[in-house]
Structures are given as structure tokens and as C-alpha cells.
C-alpha positions in Angstrom: 11.2 -13.7 -17.3 10.2 -10.1 -17.4 6.7 -8.8 -16.7 6.3 -7.7 -20.3 7.0 -11.2 -21.5 4.6 -12.7 -19.0 1.9 -10.2 -20.0 2.5 -10.9 -23.7 2.4 -14.7 -23.2 -0.9 -14.6 -21.2 -2.4 -12.2 -23.7 -1.5 -14.5 -26.6 -3.0 -17.5 -24.7 -6.2 -15.6 -23.9 -6.6 -14.5 -27.6 -5.8 -18.1 -28.6 -8.8 -19.5 -26.7 -11.2 -16.9 -28.2 -13.4 -18.1 -31.0 -12.3 -17.2 -34.5 -12.8 -13.5 -35.0 -12.0 -11.1 -37.8 -8.4 -9.8 -37.6 -9.2 -6.3 -36.4 -11.4 -7.6 -33.5 -8.7 -10.1 -32.5 -6.1 -7.4 -32.4 -8.4 -5.2 -30.3 -9.0 -8.1 -27.9 -5.3 -8.7 -27.6 -4.6 -5.0 -27.0 -7.3 -5.0 -24.3 -6.1 -8.2 -22.6 -2.6 -6.7 -22.5 -3.9 -3.4 -21.0 -5.9 -5.2 -18.3 -3.0 -7.5 -17.4 -0.5 -4.6 -17.2 -2.9 -2.7 -14.9 -3.4 -5.7 -12.7 0.3 -6.5 -12.4 1.1 -2.9 -11.7 -1.5 -2.7 -8.9 -0.1 -5.9 -7.3 3.4 -4.3 -6.9 5.2 -7.5 -7.7 8.8 -8.1 -8.3 10.5 -10.4 -10.7 12.3 -13.5 -9.6 15.6 -11.9 -10.6 14.9 -8.9 -8.3 13.8 -11.2 -5.5 17.0 -13.3 -5.8 19.2 -10.1 -5.8 17.5 -8.9 -2.6 17.8 -12.3 -1.0 21.6 -12.4 -1.7 22.0 -8.8 -0.4 20.1 -9.7 2.8 22.2 -12.8 3.3 25.4 -10.7 3.0 24.1 -8.1 5.4 23.2 -10.8 8.0 26.7 -12.3 7.7 28.3 -8.8 8.1 26.1 -8.1 11.1 27.1 -11.4 12.7 30.8 -10.6 12.1 30.4 -7.1 13.6 28.5 -8.5 16.6 31.4 -10.9 17.2 33.9 -8.0 17.0 31.8 -6.0 19.5 31.7 -9.0 21.9 35.4 -9.4 21.7 36.0 -5.7 22.3 33.6 -5.6 25.3 35.2 -8.6 26.9 38.6 -6.8 26.8 40.5 -9.4 24.7 
């Protein structure tokens, strides 16, 4: 789920729990909720699950490659 979808979902939930208000006021509240949520998420410098999973896979591949290179170095250093 993208941050914009999360923000939209939370904003809709917040406006849903508000007492019945005239349409214009409700739209203004939703707009303000969205702005506050976006600012908060931006300050937190969060990443999406997708970005995290990509970086995890990349790190795993790097560790595997380092282990293979270390083995090659050990073999070369032992003279075999």
C-alpha cells in the first residue's frame, strides 16, 4: 500500500467519526486531515513495505556475494 493510499484511508476514517457537518465543512476537515497526515508521514522519513523488501533482498544478495568473495580470497591466500 502506498503512503497516499494510507493517508487517504486514515483521512476518510477520521472524517467518518466526526459528527454530521455541512458538506463544505466536512470537505475542509478531510483536506486538513490529509495535510496533517502527509506532513507527519514526511517528517517520519518512512519507507513502504515494498521498498523495505527490495532493500532486504538486495542486502541478502550482497551478503551472499561477500561470503563467496571471502571464500575465494581464503583459497587464493592458502595457495590452492
